[in-house]
C-alpha positions in Angstrom: 235.3 54.1 61.1 233.9 57.8 60.7 236.8 60.0 59.7 238.6 62.1 62.6 240.3 65.4 61.2 242.3 67.5 64.6 241.0 71.8 64.8 245.2 71.2 64.7 245.4 70.6 61.0 243.4 73.9 60.3 247.1 75.2 60.6 247.8 73.7 57.4 245.2 75.5 56.0 246.6 75.1 52.4 245.2 71.5 52.2 242.0 72.4 51.3 243.7 73.5 48.6 245.8 72.1 45.3 249.1 72.4 45.0 248.7 75.5 41.9 246.1 76.8 43.5 246.9 80.5 44.9 244.4 83.2 46.0 244.7 86.0 43.1 240.7 86.5 42.7 240.3 90.2 43.1 236.3 90.7 44.1 233.6 88.0 44.0 229.9 87.9 45.3 230.1 85.0 48.3 226.6 84.2 50.2 226.9 83.1 53.8 223.5 81.8 54.3 223.0 80.3 58.4 219.2 78.6 59.0 218.6 79.7 63.2 218.7 81.9 65.9 218.6 79.2 68.4 222.3 79.7 68.8 224.4 83.4 69.2 227.9 80.6 67.0 226.6 82.1 63.7 226.2 85.7 64.5 229.7 85.5 67.3 231.5 82.8 65.7 231.1 81.7 62.1 230.1 84.6 60.2 233.5 86.3 61.6 235.0 83.8 61.0 234.1 83.3 57.5 234.3 87.4 57.0 237.3 88.0 58.5 239.2 84.6 55.8 237.4 85.8 53.3 238.6 89.3 53.3 242.4 88.4 54.0 242.1 86.2 50.6 239.9 88.4 48.5 240.1 91.9 50.1 237.8 92.7 47.2 235.3 90.1 47.5 231.4 90.9 49.0 229.9 88.8 51.6 226.0 88.7 51.8 225.0 87.4 55.3 221.9 86.0 55.8 219.9 83.7 58.7 216.9 81.8 58.2 215.5 82.0 61.5 214.5 78.6 61.6 211.6 79.0 58.3 212.7 77.1 55.4 210.7 79.0 53.6 212.1 81.7 54.3 215.8 81.1 53.9 214.6 79.6 49.9 213.9 83.2 49.7 217.5 84.2 50.8 219.0 81.6 48.0 217.3 83.3 45.7 218.0 86.8 46.6 221.9 86.4 46.4 221.9 84.5 43.9 219.6 87.2 42.3 222.7 89.8 43.9 225.7 87.8 42.1 226.8 85.5 44.4 228.7 83.0 42.2 229.6 81.0 45.5 226.9 80.1 48.6 227.7 78.8 51.6 224.6 77.1 53.2 224.0 75.5 56.3 220.2 74.0 55.4 217.5 74.7 58.2 215.9 71.8 56.4 218.9 68.8 55.2 215.5 68.0 52.6 214.3 71.2 51.3 218.3 72.7 50.7 217.9 69.5 48.4 216.1 71.7 45.5 218.3 75.1 46.3 221.0 72.9 45.1 220.0 71.6 42.6 218.8 75.3 41.7 222.1 76.7 42.7 224.3 74.5 40.4 221.9 75.1 37.3 222.8 78.2 37.5 226.5 77.9 37.9 226.7 78.9 41.1 228.9 76.4 43.6 226.9 75.4 46.6 229.3 74.9 50.4 227.0 72.6 52.4 227.9 74.3 55.6 227.8 72.7 59.5 224.8 70.3 58.7 225.3 68.1 55.1 222.5 67.6 52.7 222.2 64.1 51.8 219.6 64.1 48.5 221.6 65.8 46.0 225.3 66.7 46.7 226.6 70.0 46.6 229.9 71.0 45.6 231.8 70.5 49.6 231.0 70.3 52.5 233.0 71.5 55.6 231.6 71.0 58.9 232.2 69.6 62.5 232.2 65.7 61.9 229.0 65.0 63.3 229.0 61.5 64.4 232.1 61.6 66.1 230.6 64.6 68.4 227.8 62.3 69.4 229.6 59.3 70.3 232.3 61.5 72.0 229.5 63.5 74.6 227.3 59.6 74.6 231.8 57.7 75.4 232.0 60.5 77.8 228.7 60.5 79.7 228.8 57.0 80.0 232.6 57.1 81.3 231.5 59.2 83.8 228.4 57.1 85.0 230.8 53.4 85.3 233.5 55.9 87.4 230.5 56.8 89.2 230.0 52.9 89.8 226.2 53.8 88.2 224.5 50.5 88.0 223.2 50.1 84.0 220.5 47.1 85.9 218.2 49.5 87.0 218.3 52.3 85.6 219.1 54.2 81.3 219.4 57.4 79.7 216.9 59.7 77.8 218.6 61.2 74.8 217.4 64.1 73.4 218.3 64.5 69.6 218.7 67.6 67.1 215.6 68.7 65.0 214.2 66.3 62.3 214.6 68.2 59.8 218.7 68.6 60.4 220.5 66.0 58.2 223.8 67.0 61.1 220.9 66.4 64.0 221.0 62.3 62.5 224.6 61.4 62.8 225.2 63.5 66.2 221.9 60.9 66.9 224.1 58.3 65.5 226.9 58.6 67.0 225.5 58.6 70.3 223.4 55.7 69.8 226.7 53.7 68.4 228.2 54.4 71.8 225.0 53.9 74.2 225.0 50.1 72.1 228.7 49.9 73.3 228.5 49.5 76.9 225.3 48.7 79.0 223.3 51.7 79.6 219.3 51.5 78.0 217.7 54.2 76.7 214.6 54.5 78.0 213.1 56.9 75.8 214.6 58.9 72.9 213.2 62.1 71.4 213.8 64.9 68.2 213.1 67.9 69.4 211.6 70.1 66.5 213.9 73.6 65.6 216.0 72.8 68.9 214.2 74.4 70.5 215.5 74.5 74.5 211.6 74.5 75.6 210.4 71.8 73.7 213.1 69.4 74.9 212.1 70.5 78.4 208.8 69.8 77.8 209.9 66.7 76.6 212.2 65.8 79.6 209.9 67.3 81.9 207.9 64.1 81.0 209.7 61.5 80.8 210.9 62.5 84.2 207.2 62.1 86.0 207.1 58.5 83.5 211.0 57.1 84.7 212.1 59.2 87.9 215.0 57.9 89.4 215.7 55.3 86.5 216.9 58.5 84.1 220.9 57.9 85.0 221.5 60.3 82.5 220.5 62.3 79.5 221.5 63.1 75.9 221.5 65.9 74.6 223.0 67.0 71.5 223.7 70.3 72.2 224.4 72.9 74.8 220.5 74.2 74.4 218.6 70.6 74.5 221.2 70.1 77.2 220.3 73.2 79.0 216.6 72.4 78.2 216.5 68.9 80.2 218.4 70.9 82.9 215.5 73.2 83.5 213.0 70.2 83.6 215.2 68.4 86.1 215.3 72.2 88.5 211.6 72.5 87.7 210.8 69.2 89.4 213.0 69.9 92.3 215.3 66.8 91.4 218.7 67.1 92.4 221.8 66.0 91.9 220.7 66.4 88.4 222.0 63.5 86.6 224.7 64.1 83.9 223.6 66.1 81.2 225.8 66.3 77.9 225.5 69.9 75.3 227.8 70.0 72.5 228.6 74.3 71.4 230.4 74.8 74.5 228.2 78.4 74.9 228.4 80.8 77.2 225.7 79.1 79.3 226.0 75.7 78.7 230.1 76.6 80.5 228.4 78.1 83.1 226.1 75.4 83.6 229.1 73.3 84.0 230.7 75.0 86.4 228.1 74.8 88.3 227.5 71.0 88.3 224.2 70.8 86.8 225.2 69.7 82.9 228.5 67.3 83.1 230.2 68.0 79.2 229.8 70.5 76.1 232.2 70.2 72.8 234.3 73.3 72.4 233.5 74.3 68.4 235.4 77.4 67.9 233.2 77.7 64.8 235.3 80.6 63.3 237.8 77.6 62.0 234.6 76.1 60.4 234.1 79.8 58.9 237.5 80.3 57.6 237.7 76.6 55.8 235.0 77.4 54.0 236.5 81.0 52.5 239.2 79.3 51.5 236.6 76.6 49.9 235.1 79.3 48.0 238.0 81.2 47.1 239.1 79.0 45.7 236.0 78.2 43.6 236.5 82.2 43.0 239.6 81.5 42.0 238.0 78.3 39.5 240.3 75.5 41.0 239.2 72.1 42.8 239.4 72.0 46.9 240.8 68.8 47.8 238.8 67.1 50.1 239.9 64.8 53.1 237.0 62.2 53.0 233.2 62.0 51.5 230.4 62.3 53.4 226.3 61.7 51.4 228.8 61.9 47.7 229.8 64.9 49.2 233.8 65.9 48.8 234.3 67.2 52.9 236.6 68.6 55.1 235.8 67.8 59.0 237.2 68.6 62.1 237.4 66.9 65.8 237.0 69.4 68.2 236.8 68.7 72.5 234.8 67.1 75.1 234.4 69.9 78.1 233.9 69.0 81.5 234.7 70.6 84.9 238.2 68.5 83.9 239.7 70.3 82.1 236.9 73.5 81.4 239.9 75.8 82.3 242.5 74.4 80.2 240.5 74.2 76.8 238.0 76.8 76.8 240.1 79.7 79.2 243.6 79.4 78.6 243.2 79.0 75.4 241.2 82.2 74.8 238.0 81.0 73.7 236.0 82.1 76.3 237.0 84.5 78.9 236.9 84.1 82.7 235.0 87.2 83.3 232.3 86.2 81.1 232.0 83.1 82.6 232.3 84.1 86.3 229.2 86.0 87.1 228.5 86.8 90.9 226.2 83.0 90.5 228.9 81.3 89.3 231.5 82.8 91.6 232.1 79.7 93.9 232.3 77.3 91.3 235.4 79.6 89.4 237.2 79.7 92.5 236.7 75.5 92.9 238.2 75.2 89.0 240.8 78.3 89.8 239.0 80.5 87.1 239.1 83.3 89.7 241.0 83.8 93.3 
């Protein structure tokens, strides 16, 4: 049974701390190490959410932000650097989940608390793990796609889906892939082919999907893509080969470009992940450690106490309600001239 914790529970952030916890920390250094620039979320959402919450709970604390740009060696250097700068808590979203095990061991040997962020570190348990429920995300996007195919009367007898996973070095990608496989296994739709996308690279996803279009042609009735970058790569591959209509393609992260593809009808779904929330939770856990307290967990992942949040699937039907009406993204950001017609259809503009 997958753990299911909703974003609404964030309003009760005190659940992260023991009943005796207090936010009395006067100072401390916390590092926030993110994995890559392939997604805009880290610079635009995760770190701002983390930094704002840390400043609120510990005004004199110092936050160090580094991004490894998909380079595991660089991330190791950054990890060593922030410890030398006095970081006693490191929030780590690993480039390579396997290689990150050595970083966890190194940090813990020096008394540094390591909080795995977004991506788990299976081979060496960090002190805590904060993330969205990645397996639940994979299951949700695939289940949504399957329902759409069934509701549309798409036969499972003569076709199947492509599964475009994330990076093979990312343990979170493996969880997303497992969730998607579980959902597909419950359906009558077969998996035509599956691909692990190096570094979550959209061009790599596009190249692979392009080859599968040549191989399978009209047998492809849908694509389960693990995030918006790989989903966008799949959409680009269909467009480049003149496929119209494009089979439904999933996504994850609710990036503006993906939401615009959904508005245009080129991408079927995504996942709304206001990742500021996870950044805030990481700050809560970090301050607890600075105070010498033990954060409480609601579940365990890879022998690591964890807090997981389950976000919402977004399609054309609920895009306005989920991401625009809630203020996550504005209509002005989405409704550029290219998407004016779709925006009017969805009631985003007049």
